[in-house]
N, C-alpha and C positions, 0 to 999 in steps of 0.2 A: 504494500500500500504506500502511495506517495501523496500525502495530503498537501505538500507544498506545491508540487506540480499540478495537483488537482484531483479530487475525488468527488463523486456525486453519491449521496445517500438518500434513500427514500424512507421516510418516517411515517408511521401511523400516529399522528399527533394526538396526544391525550386530551381529554376534556379539561377545560379551565386553564390550560397552558397557553401563553401567547406564543406566536411563531418565534419571536425573538428569544424567549426563554429556552426554546429548543436549541437555537443557534448558540446561545451562551454556554449551555451544557456541553455541546459537542466541541466547541472551540476550547473550553477549559480543559477537557480531557485530552485533546490533541496537543495542546501547548505543554501539558505536563509530560505526556509520553515523549514528545520530541525535545523537551527541555529548551523551549524557545519562548521569547517574551511576546511575540505577536504572530498572528496567523489570520489571513483573510478567510472568513466564513460568512456565508449569507444564505438566505432562503429565496426560493422562486415561487411567488404567489402566496400572499398572506392568508392565513386562516384565523378567523375570530377565536377568542378564548373559548366560547361556548360551542365551537365546531370541532369535529374530529376528522381524521382521515389523512389522505395523501399530502405530505409536505416534503418538498424537495430541498435538500441541504447541499450546498456546494462549498468546496474548500479551495484555497490556493488560486491557481490560475483558472480553475474551472468556474470561478465566480463570474468570469467574462461571458459565460453561457447563460447566465440567469435570465436575461431578457428573452432569449430564444426558448428556454425551457418553460417559462411561465406563459408563453404565447399558445401553448397547446390547448386543445379542446378539453373541457372539464365536465365531469359528471358528478351530480350531487343527489343525495336522498334527503328530502326536506320534510319535516313534520310541521304542520301549520295548524294553528287554532284560529277559528273565525269568531267574530262577535266581540273581540277585544283588541285594542291596540296598545303598544308601548312606545315611548319616544325613540328607543333604539331598534324597534321592530323585532326584538327577540327578548329573551328573559334577563338581559343585563339590567334593564330598568323595569319598574313596576307598571302595572296596567294604569293607563291614564284616561281611558274612555271605553264605553261599552256600546254595542250596536246590535240591532236585531239580526238574527240569522235563520229563524225558523222558516223563512220563505225559500231557502236554498235547497236544491235537490241535487242528486248525483248527476242527472242529465244536464242540469244547468252548469255544474262545475266542469264536466267534460267538454261541453260546447264552448264555454268561456276560455278554457285553457287552449283549445285548438284554434279558435277564431282570433283571439286577442294576444296570445302569448307564444305563438310559434312563428319562426322566421325572424325578420328584422324588426326590432322594436326600439322604442326610446325609453330610457330609464333615468330617473333622477337618483343619484347615489344617496345613501343615508347621511344625515348630519353626523351620526356617530360612525364615521369612517375615516380612512387615512387620506382622503382627497384633500388637496392643499387649497387653503383660502388665504390669500396674501402671504403665501410661504409657510403657513402653519397648518398642521393637520386639523381637519374639520372637527374631529372628536374632542380635541382639547378645548375648542371654543364651545362646543355643544355641552360639554360637562360643566362649563362655567355658566351655563344658562343663556349664552349669547345666541342671537338669531344667525342661522347659517343658510346661505343661499348657494346652491350648487347647480350648475347647468346640466341639462339632460344629455345623456350620452347614447350613441347608437350601438346596439348590441345585436347578436344573433343567437336565437334559441333554436338549436337544431332539432331537439326532441323535448317534449314534455308529456309525461305519462302519469295518469292518476293510478297509483298503486293500491291505496286504501282510502275508504271514504266512510266517515262516521254518520253522515246524514241519513235519515232525519233524526236519529237518536242523539248524536253528539256532533258539535260543530268542529269536527277535526278532519284532516286529510293528510295523506302522505303522497308526495309526488317525486318522480325522478326527472331530473333536468339535465340535459346535455347542452352546453352553452359555450360561448366564446369568452376569451379573456376579458376581465373587467366587469363581469356580471355579479351584482350583489343579490344573493338569494333572499336576504332580509328585505330588500326593496321589492323584489319580485313578490314576496308574501304580502307586503303592503298593497301593491298594485292589484293583486288577485282579489284581496278583500274589497277594495274599492269597486272593482269590476263586477263583483257579486252583490253590490249594494249593502256592504257590511264593512267591518274592519277585520284585520288579521295580523298575526305576528308569528314568528318562528318559535317552536318549542324545542327543536333539535335539528342539527344539520351534520351531515357526514359527506365528505368529499371522497368519492369512491374511485375516481380515475382522473389522471392528468396525462394527456397525450396517450402513450401506449402503456403507461404504468397504472396498474390497478392496486387497490388497497391490500389485496391478499399477497402482493409482492413486497409489501413494506415491513420494516422492522419496528418494534417498539423502541422508545428512547432507551429503556433499560437494556434491551438486547444489544443495541448498537454500542452503548457505552461499555458494556462488558466485552464486546468484540474488539473495541479499540484498545482494550488493555492487553489483549493477547496477540493481535495481528502483528506480523512482521512489518516494520516501518522503514522506509528509506530515510536515512538520516539527512538533516539539513545540508551537511557538507556534500554528501553523495548526490542529493537532489540538485545542488548547484553545479556539480561537475557534469551531471547528465544534461542539464540545461545548456551549459557552455558547449558540450560536445554536439548537441543538436544544432546549435547556432553555427558551429564551425562546419558541420556537414551541409547545412543550408547554404553557407557562403561558398563552400567548395563546389556544390552543385551549380550555383549561380555562375561561378567562375568558368566551369566547364561549358555551360550554356553559352556564355558570352564568347568564349574562345571558338566554339563551333560556329557561331554566327559570323565571326570575323573571317574564319577560314572559308565559309560558304560564300561570303562576299568577294573574297580574293579569287576563288575559283570562277565565280561568275564574270569577273573582269578579264581573266586570262584569254579567252577566245577573241575578244575585241582587240586586245593588244597584239595578238599574233596576226590578225587580219591587216592591222596597220603596217 
């Protein structure tokens, strides 16, 4: 394993952990194993503390791939409760309003999901999100009680499926969503509630896929930290030597290419000179 050159780990993020807390745990364990003071570690695609599932962690030079990795199609399983809203659109904040829900039927839900929430849609991200407002994360302003205005963004919902439905007995549903980067499932729950003539918020969320990586391919944080204690590691000195050798080989290959180009140009000129 070569964390300095770059490794990619896939974690099943536990409930109530922030994505950054996972990063800190991995970085601290690697710094201790390698006996170094600093190491670049980052995550691709934030998961809220109350969400679980696929979280991609990159180290070293692999952090340059974060933007590419987080651009992959994502799949979520979302549990939604109708008839109530919260300021954060999930259980992070208490219920702030109640709405009627007895008029909602399963058929109404299925029609609404397919007609209004499939394909290209517009979505206003939650105030309790990492979207920047004048350079500051919106959630920091929202938690201080300040008004937050965020512009709508264009998203693509590739698939949306009603997996479970509590109506007419209970105002609950479970949906599977396959969507593009930047989709806030909390905001999707809010918008579904409005479209159904009620209110709604998330009660649970699990990210089950990012790109080609599914949650069953992921490690727990504990399993990864334990593995990092026993894996063979490329030392910092060796990692630097290997990097320099790769750069030298690139330079040698470039020199050979330039030499071949010059020789080809010289051969191309020779027939003209002989004709003269």
